[in-house]
Structures are given as C-alpha cells and as structure tokens.
C-alpha positions as CSV (number, residue, x, y, z in Angstrom):
1,M,157.2,23.2,128.1
2,R,159.3,25.4,125.9
3,S,156.4,27.5,124.7
4,R,155.2,28.0,128.2
5,V,158.4,29.3,128.5
6,K,158.1,31.9,125.9
7,V,154.5,32.8,127.2
8,L,155.6,33.1,130.6
9,S,158.4,35.3,129.7
10,L,156.1,37.4,127.5
11,L,154.3,38.7,130.6
12,G,156.7,40.3,131.9
13,L,156.8,42.4,129.2
14,A,153.4,44.5,130.8
15,A,156.2,45.9,132.6
16,L,158.2,47.5,129.9
17,A,155.0,48.5,128.6
18,A,153.8,50.4,131.8
19,A,157.3,52.9,131.6
20,T,156.1,53.5,127.6
21,A,152.7,53.7,128.1
22,A,152.9,56.1,131.3
23,N,151.0,58.7,130.3
24,A,148.2,57.0,128.3
25,Q,144.4,57.7,129.3
26,S,142.3,54.7,130.0
27,V,139.1,54.1,131.0
28,S,137.7,51.7,133.3
29,P,136.7,48.5,131.4
30,A,133.8,47.2,130.9
31,P,131.7,44.0,131.4
32,T,133.0,41.3,128.6
33,L,129.9,39.9,126.7
34,S,130.8,36.9,124.9
35,P,129.4,37.4,120.8
36,T,127.3,33.7,122.0
37,T,127.0,32.1,125.2
38,P,129.2,28.6,125.1
39,V,126.6,26.0,126.0
40,P,126.7,23.1,128.1
41,A,126.6,19.6,126.8
42,A,123.8,17.8,127.9
43,T,121.3,14.6,126.3
44,P,121.3,14.5,123.1
45,A,118.1,16.7,121.7
46,P,116.1,15.0,118.4
47,Q,118.4,16.0,115.4
48,P,116.7,19.1,113.5
49,S,114.7,18.0,110.3
50,T,116.2,20.8,108.0
51,S,120.4,21.5,108.0
52,A,122.1,24.9,107.8
53,T,123.5,26.1,104.4
54,L,126.9,28.0,104.1
55,A,126.5,31.1,102.2
56,P,128.8,31.0,99.0
57,G,131.8,33.4,99.4
58,A,132.0,36.4,97.4
59,E,134.3,36.7,94.8
60,A,136.8,40.0,94.8
61,G,136.3,42.3,91.8
62,A,138.8,43.9,90.3
63,P,140.8,46.9,92.2
64,A,140.0,50.3,91.5
65,P,142.1,52.1,88.6
66,I,144.2,53.7,90.4
67,P,145.1,52.2,94.3
68,V,145.7,54.0,97.3
69,E,148.9,54.6,99.2
70,P,150.5,56.5,101.6
71,T,152.3,59.9,100.6
72,P,155.4,59.6,99.4
73,G,158.3,59.4,102.4
74,A,155.8,57.3,104.3
75,Q,157.6,54.5,106.0
76,T,155.1,51.4,105.8
77,P,156.4,48.8,108.3
78,K,156.8,45.4,105.9
79,P,155.9,42.5,106.9
80,K,158.4,39.6,107.9
81,K,157.4,37.2,105.5
82,K,154.4,37.0,102.9
83,V,151.8,35.0,103.1
84,A,149.9,33.7,99.9
85,P,146.3,35.0,100.0
86,P,143.7,32.3,101.6
87,P,140.7,31.5,99.5
88,P,137.3,33.5,99.7
89,R,135.6,32.9,103.5
90,E,132.5,33.7,104.6
91,T,133.4,36.4,106.7
92,A,131.0,38.3,108.6
93,L,130.9,41.1,111.2
94,S,130.9,40.7,114.7
95,D,127.4,41.7,116.9
96,D,129.6,41.4,119.6
97,P,129.5,45.1,122.0
98,T,132.7,44.4,123.1
99,P,135.6,46.2,121.5
100,S,138.3,43.9,120.0
101,L,141.1,47.0,121.9
102,E,140.6,47.9,125.2
103,P,142.3,49.0,128.1
104,E,142.5,45.5,129.6
105,T,143.1,43.6,126.1
106,F,147.2,43.6,126.5
107,F,146.9,41.5,129.9
108,L,143.7,39.5,129.3
109,T,145.2,38.6,125.5
110,A,149.0,37.6,127.4
111,K,146.7,35.6,129.8
112,A,144.7,33.8,127.3
113,S,148.3,33.1,125.5
114,E,149.0,31.2,128.8
115,R,146.1,28.9,128.8
116,Y,146.4,27.8,125.2
117,A,150.7,27.1,126.1
118,Q,148.7,24.9,128.2
119,I,146.4,23.2,125.7
120,V,149.4,23.1,123.4
121,D,151.4,21.2,126.3
122,S,148.5,18.6,127.0
123,G,148.7,17.5,123.5
124,G,146.6,19.9,121.5
125,W,143.3,19.0,120.0
126,P,142.1,17.1,117.0
127,T,143.4,18.0,114.0
128,D,141.7,15.9,111.7
129,I,137.9,16.9,112.3
130,A,135.8,16.1,109.2
131,A,133.4,18.2,107.0
132,L,130.1,17.9,109.1
133,R,126.4,19.4,109.5
134,P,123.6,18.5,111.7
135,G,122.2,15.1,111.5
136,A,125.4,13.5,111.6
137,T,126.4,10.6,114.0
138,G,129.1,8.6,114.3
139,A,132.7,8.9,115.5
140,A,133.5,11.8,113.5
141,V,130.9,13.8,115.6
142,A,132.4,12.6,119.0
143,E,135.8,13.9,117.5
144,L,133.6,17.3,117.2
145,R,132.7,17.6,120.2
146,K,136.4,16.7,121.9
147,R,137.6,19.3,119.5
148,L,135.4,22.0,120.6
149,T,135.0,21.3,124.4
150,I,139.0,21.6,124.4
151,E,139.4,24.7,123.5
152,G,135.8,26.1,125.3
153,D,133.1,26.3,123.4
154,L,131.3,22.9,124.3
155,A,131.1,22.6,128.3
156,A,132.2,18.9,129.0
157,T,130.5,16.2,130.1
158,P,130.6,15.1,133.7
159,D,131.8,11.8,132.6
160,G,134.4,13.7,130.5
161,S,132.4,10.9,127.8
162,F,131.8,12.6,124.0
163,A,128.0,11.8,122.1
164,E,128.1,10.2,118.6
165,T,125.3,12.1,117.6
166,W,124.8,15.6,116.9
167,D,122.2,17.9,119.2
168,D,121.4,21.3,119.6
169,W,124.0,22.1,121.9
170,L,126.5,21.2,119.3
171,T,125.3,23.5,116.7
172,A,125.1,26.3,119.4
173,A,128.9,25.3,120.0
174,V,130.0,25.1,116.1
175,K,128.6,28.6,115.7
176,H,130.3,30.4,119.0
177,F,133.7,29.0,117.6
178,Q,132.7,30.8,113.8
179,A,131.6,33.8,115.7
180,R,135.3,33.9,117.3
181,M,137.0,33.4,114.1
182,G,134.3,36.0,112.5
183,L,132.8,33.4,110.2
184,K,129.1,33.3,109.5
185,Q,127.4,31.4,112.1
186,T,126.4,28.8,110.3
187,G,126.4,25.6,112.4
188,V,128.0,23.7,109.3
189,V,131.7,22.3,110.0
190,A,132.8,22.9,106.3
191,G,134.9,25.7,104.1
192,A,136.8,28.0,106.3
193,T,135.6,26.7,109.4
194,L,137.2,23.3,108.8
195,K,139.9,25.1,107.7
196,A,139.9,27.3,110.9
197,M,138.7,24.2,112.9
198,N,141.9,22.1,112.2
199,L,144.6,24.4,112.8
200,P,146.6,23.0,115.8
201,A,146.7,24.9,119.0
202,S,150.7,25.7,118.6
203,V,149.0,28.2,116.1
204,R,146.7,29.8,118.3
205,F,149.2,30.3,121.2
206,R,151.4,31.7,118.5
207,S,148.7,34.0,117.1
208,L,148.2,34.9,120.9
209,A,151.4,35.8,122.2
210,S,152.5,37.8,118.8
211,S,149.7,39.8,119.3
212,A,150.7,40.4,123.2
213,E,154.1,41.2,121.9
214,R,152.9,43.8,119.5
215,L,150.5,45.1,122.0
216,A,152.9,45.5,124.6
217,G,154.6,49.1,123.6
218,L,150.7,50.4,122.0
219,T,150.3,54.0,124.0
220,F,147.1,54.9,123.1
221,A,144.8,57.4,124.7
222,F,141.6,55.7,125.5
223,G,138.4,57.6,125.9
224,D,134.6,58.1,125.9
225,R,134.9,57.5,122.2
226,Y,137.6,56.1,120.4
227,V,137.7,54.2,116.6
228,V,139.8,50.7,116.7
229,V,140.6,49.2,113.1
230,N,141.7,45.2,113.5
231,L,143.7,44.8,110.0
232,P,143.2,41.3,109.9
233,S,139.6,41.7,111.1
234,T,139.2,44.1,108.0
235,S,136.7,45.8,110.7
236,V,136.2,49.3,111.3
237,E,134.7,49.7,115.4
238,A,133.4,53.1,116.6
239,V,133.7,52.9,120.1
240,E,131.5,54.8,122.4
241,L,131.2,54.6,126.5
242,G,132.9,50.9,126.4
243,R,130.7,49.7,123.8
244,V,130.9,49.1,120.1
245,A,128.7,52.0,118.7
246,H,128.7,50.9,114.7
247,R,131.0,48.4,113.1
248,Y,132.1,49.0,109.5
249,V,133.7,46.5,106.9
250,A,137.0,47.8,106.0
251,I,139.1,46.9,103.5
252,V,143.0,47.7,104.2
253,G,146.2,46.8,102.5
254,D,147.5,44.1,100.2
255,V,150.6,41.9,101.5
256,D,152.7,43.9,98.9
257,H,151.6,47.0,101.1
258,P,150.3,46.2,104.3
259,S,148.5,48.9,106.3
260,P,151.3,49.9,109.8
261,E,150.0,49.9,113.5
262,V,149.3,53.3,114.4
263,A,148.0,55.5,116.9
264,A,146.2,59.3,116.1
265,H,143.6,61.6,116.5
266,I,141.1,61.9,113.7
267,Q,140.7,65.4,113.3
268,V,139.0,66.6,109.9
269,V,136.3,65.3,107.3
270,N,137.4,66.2,103.8
271,L,134.2,65.9,101.5
272,N,135.1,66.1,97.3
273,P,138.3,65.1,97.9
274,T,141.3,65.5,96.0
275,W,143.8,63.1,96.0
276,T,147.8,63.5,95.0
277,V,149.4,60.5,93.8
278,P,152.3,59.5,95.3
279,T,155.8,58.7,94.2
280,S,155.3,55.2,94.4
281,I,152.4,55.2,92.0
282,I,153.5,57.5,89.4
283,K,156.8,55.0,89.1
284,K,154.8,51.9,88.9
285,E,151.6,52.7,87.1
286,I,151.0,55.9,86.2
287,I,154.1,56.0,83.6
288,P,153.3,52.4,82.2
289,H,149.7,53.3,82.0
290,M,150.8,56.7,80.2
291,Q,153.2,54.3,77.6
292,R,150.4,52.1,76.7
293,N,147.6,55.2,76.4
294,P,148.8,58.6,76.2
295,N,145.2,59.6,77.1
296,Y,145.0,57.7,80.2
297,L,145.3,60.7,82.9
298,A,142.8,62.8,80.8
299,R,140.1,59.8,81.2
300,A,141.2,59.6,84.9
301,K,141.3,63.6,85.8
302,I,144.6,64.0,86.9
303,R,146.5,66.7,86.2
304,I,150.6,67.1,86.4
305,L,151.7,70.2,88.5
306,D,154.8,71.8,88.6
307,A,156.4,73.1,91.8
308,S,154.7,76.7,91.8
309,G,151.4,74.9,90.8
310,Q,151.1,75.3,87.4
311,E,149.6,72.6,85.0
312,I,151.6,71.2,82.4
313,D,150.5,69.5,79.3
314,P,151.2,65.6,79.8
315,R,153.2,65.5,76.4
316,S,155.6,67.3,77.3
317,I,156.5,64.8,79.4
318,D,158.9,62.0,78.0
319,W,156.7,58.9,79.4
320,N,159.7,56.3,79.4
321,T,162.2,58.2,81.6
322,E,160.3,58.6,85.6
323,R,160.5,62.8,84.8
324,A,156.7,62.4,85.4
325,A,157.7,62.1,89.3
326,S,159.3,65.1,89.5
327,Y,156.3,66.3,89.5
328,T,152.5,66.5,91.5
329,L,149.9,64.8,89.7
330,R,146.6,65.5,91.5
331,Q,143.1,63.7,90.7
332,D,140.2,66.2,90.6
333,S,137.5,65.3,93.3
334,G,134.2,63.8,91.8
335,A,132.7,60.5,91.4
336,G,136.1,58.4,89.7
337,N,138.2,59.6,92.7
338,S,140.4,57.1,94.2
339,L,139.3,58.6,98.1
340,G,135.8,58.6,96.7
341,S,133.7,61.4,98.5
342,I,135.1,61.3,101.7
343,R,138.3,61.5,103.3
344,I,139.0,60.9,106.6
345,G,141.9,63.2,107.8
346,M,143.9,61.5,111.1
347,P,147.7,63.5,110.5
348,N,150.3,61.1,111.5
349,K,154.3,60.1,110.9
350,L,152.8,57.4,108.0
351,A,150.5,59.8,105.9
352,V,147.9,57.1,106.4
353,Y,144.3,57.8,106.5
354,M,140.7,56.4,105.8
355,H,138.4,57.3,103.3
356,D,135.6,56.5,100.9
357,T,136.0,53.9,97.1
358,P,134.5,54.6,94.0
359,S,134.9,50.6,93.9
360,K,131.9,49.4,96.7
361,S,131.3,46.4,95.5
362,L,134.5,44.9,96.8
363,F,133.1,45.4,100.1
364,A,131.3,42.4,99.3
365,A,134.2,40.5,99.0
366,D,135.5,38.1,101.6
367,Y,139.0,38.8,101.0
368,R,139.2,42.4,101.7
369,F,143.3,42.9,101.9
370,L,143.3,45.1,98.5
371,S,144.5,48.5,98.9
372,H,148.0,50.2,98.9
373,G,147.9,50.9,102.5
374,C,145.1,52.8,104.0
375,V,141.5,52.0,105.1
376,R,138.8,52.4,102.8
377,V,135.4,52.0,104.8
378,Q,131.8,50.9,104.0
379,G,128.9,53.2,105.2
380,V,131.5,56.2,105.8
381,Y,128.6,58.7,105.6
382,D,127.1,57.1,108.6
383,Y,130.5,56.9,110.3
384,A,131.3,60.3,109.4
385,E,128.2,61.2,111.1
386,W,129.4,60.1,114.2
387,L,132.6,61.4,114.3
388,L,131.2,65.0,113.6
389,H,128.6,64.3,116.5
390,G,128.9,67.3,118.7
391,T,130.0,69.3,115.7
392,A,128.5,72.4,114.2
393,G,128.2,74.3,111.4
394,G,125.7,72.0,109.6
395,P,123.7,73.3,107.5
396,S,121.0,72.3,110.3
397,G,123.2,73.3,112.6
398,A,124.7,69.8,112.8
399,W,126.4,67.4,110.1
400,D,124.0,64.8,110.1
401,K,123.9,62.4,106.7
402,A,121.7,64.4,105.0
403,A,124.0,67.3,104.9
404,L,127.0,65.3,104.3
405,L,125.1,64.1,101.4
406,D,123.9,67.5,100.0
407,I,127.5,69.0,100.3
408,V,128.8,66.1,98.5
409,K,126.2,66.4,95.8
410,S,127.0,70.0,95.2
411,G,130.6,69.1,93.9
412,E,132.0,71.6,96.3
413,R,135.2,70.8,98.5
414,V,134.1,71.6,102.2
415,D,136.9,70.6,105.1
416,I,135.1,70.0,108.7
417,K,136.6,70.0,111.8
418,L,135.9,67.9,114.6
419,A,134.7,69.7,117.6
420,E,136.6,67.2,119.3
421,P,139.7,64.8,118.1
422,V,139.0,61.2,117.8
423,P,141.5,58.8,119.0
424,V,141.9,56.3,116.0
425,V,144.3,53.1,116.2
426,W,144.9,50.6,113.6
427,V,146.5,47.6,114.9
428,Y,147.4,43.7,113.7
429,M,145.5,41.5,116.5
430,T,145.4,37.8,114.9
431,G,144.5,36.8,118.1
432,W,142.7,38.7,121.0
433,S,141.0,37.9,124.8
434,N,138.8,40.5,126.3
435,G,137.8,37.7,129.1
436,D,138.3,34.5,130.5
437,G,136.7,31.7,127.8
438,P,138.0,31.0,124.0
439,A,139.8,33.8,122.3
440,N,139.0,35.2,119.0
441,F,141.7,34.8,115.8
442,R,141.6,35.9,112.4
443,D,144.4,34.9,109.2
444,D,147.8,36.0,109.9
445,V,147.8,37.3,106.2
446,Y,151.1,39.3,106.6
447,G,152.9,36.7,108.2
448,L,153.7,38.5,111.3
449,D,153.0,36.1,113.8
450,T,156.6,34.8,115.2
451,V,156.4,34.0,118.9
452,G,157.4,30.8,119.8
453,E,158.4,29.5,116.4
454,T,162.1,29.7,117.9
455,A,161.3,29.3,121.9
456,S,164.6,31.3,123.7
457,A,165.0,29.9,127.6
458,Q,164.2,33.4,129.0
459,P,163.3,33.6,132.9
460,A,159.5,32.9,133.5
461,L,157.1,35.7,135.1
462,T,154.0,34.6,136.3
463,P,151.0,36.4,135.6
464,A,150.4,37.8,138.5
465,S,153.8,39.5,138.5
466,A,152.4,41.2,134.8
467,T,150.6,44.8,135.5
468,N,148.3,46.2,132.6
469,T,149.4,49.4,130.8
470,Q,146.8,49.9,128.4
C-alpha cells in the first residue's frame, strides 16, 4: 500500500501545476487510438505453420569526429544517477497517430500510475516469462497469457483460466505489448521483448509516477501545430491538428551529456550552417586532438578567431595549455560540418537545438543515446519542409524539399525565418498514457525515475481532486 499512498499524493501535484501553467494554451484532445487494439482471449486457434523471426539489432557505428553539445555557458541538468547503456534493442518507430504528449497526458499518466500501483499492491505479474514463439505449448505459455492479461494486452477469459497453447490471439497480444514498448512487432518473446516483459510492475509504476511528476510543472503552449521530442523514445513527432503528421528517428544526448527537458519555439531553419565549438569540447577533445595531430583543425575545417573576428594561426597557440579555449573555434559549413546541412533554431536558455548530421548511419542503430545534448533528426529535409509550411520566399513561392536541397547544394548560407513559430517541447517520459488501456514505456537511460523508491507518508488525494493543467 505504500506505493499507492505515494501515487495518490502525486495526483495532488495537478493543483500545483495549475498555478504554474495558468497561461498555457491548449487544444481539445483528439480521441485516443492505441497502436493495436487489444484482442480478447478465445478458444485456441490452429497453430501458425511459420514463426516470426527477430530482426537483428543494428550495431551503433563510430560517433562523428566532433560531437555537438550546447554552446558555452549552457546549464544542462545532470542525471541523478548513471545507468549502463542497455544492449542493442529491436527498436521501431511507433505507428500510433496519437502524440506521446497531449494536453491530457499529465492527468492520464498520473491516473495510469494509480492503476499500476493497484497491480503492485495485488501482487504484480509473473517475472519469470521464458523465451517463446508461436507454436509453443505448455505451462510457460499459460504463464505468458497471465502476464499479458494482468497488464491488459490480452482480455481475461470468462472462467479466469489460461490456456497452454499458442494461438493467433496470443500473437496479437504480444505484438500489442511490443508496440507499447517501442519494439519491433515480431510476435516473438525474446531479446528486448523478454527483458521488458520480465520487469516487475513496481518498475512500471515508478516510470509512470516519475514521468507524471516531471510533467506536473510543465508549461507548454499546445497549438494546431507543435513538435514533441520524447527523449527516451529517441523520436521526433510533428503534430498537426491533434495527430502525428510525421514521426522521425532521433539521436539524443548520451548519459554523460543528457539532453535537457526544455520548451521553446522553432523560429528559423539555417541552411549550410557553421558551427561554433563549445568551450567544453575545446578543452576535452580539440586540445587532445591537436596535441596528437597538429593538422587536426585544418582537416576538420575549423578556424580559430580572436575577439575581433580575425583568424589565428593554430601554430601560434601552445596546445599543452588551455589557451585555445579563450578563442572562438568555428567549423566551416559543408559536408563535414558537425551540424550537417540543416540546423533547426529554437532559442532557449540552455542553448540546445536540433540539426542534421554527417554521421547518418547512426540513425540505424537501436541505441541512439549518442550526442552531446542536442537532437539530431533523420529525414531533416522533410522535417524542415513541414516546419516551413506557409512560409513564403522559396524559389517557387514556398519552401519545399527540392528548394532546400538546391540551396544546400549551392553551398550558400541561408537563414529562413518561419512565418509562424512552431512550439517545441523536449520531455523525458519513460512511462505515459493517453487513454484507459495499458501504458507506454521506454528505458530509463538517464536514471531519472526515482518516485516510489522511498515511500513518504503524505496526505492522499483522490483522482477526482486532480485537475488537468496541460
């Protein structure tokens, strides 16, 4: 019952959030759609003649020669604890048209944490599920059915029994579970699916309660068009009229350089951008590189500029000191630029932004916590085209992908100001819900989920007393 007391008090944060979000705009939430409709249990169907096969996880390649992080002076929140990176996962972008963050997400996530607290208080679910695939039989299959039924991926049978045979209903339930976890929907219980399925209910409660607590103080102006970056999902959602119009693969900050939670407005698209190297990278990476190879800056097309903007000869600097950190180091635009060909400007106090990358092979990796804090976006031309919708001034009157590519190929530095700034929010939701069914979960790579680790006896509030503030 201790976890239950904790989550009930958590719901009381809605009142506090109401004060901090008094000026936030919101749109009416659209009907929630689950990735796959949960299927009811039924009489076992004939076993499939073929079994699904897990796709192998892609290996992450080497990072870009010069990583990107916020500009000097930016204060990025540090994780409370570090977690060793998990093994490669068979990750997949969700095809659910429902945005991960909507005006009702805080309230519904807090309610979901209450449901999961009840599961914990009732004894949880089995955490000894075996690796299984279509065609399996026996007690292990019955245990899998019980596991999926408790969380809600599989409807309970009228008599509460669990069949020991695998049927098409069970395959659909496994795929529904995988969709909620951001995994490839193979229908096979193995690898990352098996690992996720054997996490105890208390961990899932903690993810939901911690995510709800982080969302409680969020002030974000939802509009007809907005962008959501859920960092644990390593994805970017372009939301239009309450539905995800486009979803892109992202690379976010690693454990040592976590991407922060921030809300801002996207105001400009920079084509062929230059990159000013942050002081921390100068000290930790550029100086050691120059000590080993005096030609490193020339090869990376990085110039050293003094306070008046005059270029300094790298040979005039003692690279055994940190003198270089007092200068501006700027990388020329072009194919090797660490920002790639496009930078998405979103002015904010933490000086983070979104951008392209020359290391595009990393988007194929299952583990995409690889940057120095900023967010790299796959399909950045399509993304920029969506952002610039309604912005005049392109060669044909509008800025489409072809027009952007033509300018990038020319090498010209062009800054395109959006006709209407687009709200953008980076959030850290390891657990969230936008409906009444089982919730969505992702790995807590930054180690920020701590709600419920130490129970505190606080006055409990009922869900009815909580008020949505998003």
